[in-house]
C-alpha positions, 0 to 999 in steps of 0.5 A, a space after each residue: 380171414 384177418 391179417 395184421 395191417 403191416 403184413 397185408 400192406 407188404 403182401 399186396 405190394 403197397 410196401 417193399 418190406 414189412 418194416 417199411 409198412 410198420 414205419 408208415 403206419 407208425 408215422 400216421 401215413 396209413 389209415 383204416 376207415 379214416 382212423 389212425 391205427 397201429 401196425 398190429 391192427 387186424 384187417 377185415 374184408 371191406 375195410 378202406 385203407 388210405 395211404 398218404 403219399 407226397 400230398 395225395 391220398 390213395 384209397 384201397 378197399 380190401 376184397 379178401 384176406 391172404 396168407 402170403 405175398 402175392 405176385 403183382 398180377 394177382 393183387 387185383 383179386 385182393 385189393 380194389 383201387 378206389 383213389 379219386 382222379 384228383 388225388 392221382 393228378 396231385 401225385 403226377 404233378 409231384 412226380 413231374 416236379 421231381 423229374 424236372 428238379 433232377 434234370 438239373 445239376 444244380 451247380 452252374 458251369 464256368 460258362 454259365 457262371 460267366 454269363 450270369 456275372 455279365 448279366 448281373 454287371 449289366 443289371 447293376 449298371 442300369 
């Protein structure tokens, strides 16, 4: 069974909406068998889908075609994750960096500012 790539990405929950799936494909972040494609490209059983996400390459093999969106527990019947462990580690490092970035407010408090000013004054005196 053949199905459009954008519809397939949405059906197996690699994208929240079909329009987001089509946008990812148009931006070149989704490849089939390492080739740039269009959202209307039909998928076949055995095709390798590569999704580029935050510097990591996630790879999936199509096991079967489907007609409509499936629940998360059933995705494993249609898609096989063949992502290399190094790529998963890259993505985890990105997530950790984002988590650390979001923990800070960015703007120092008055107390922080005073301590920073004192430090800079002491630094310039030496």
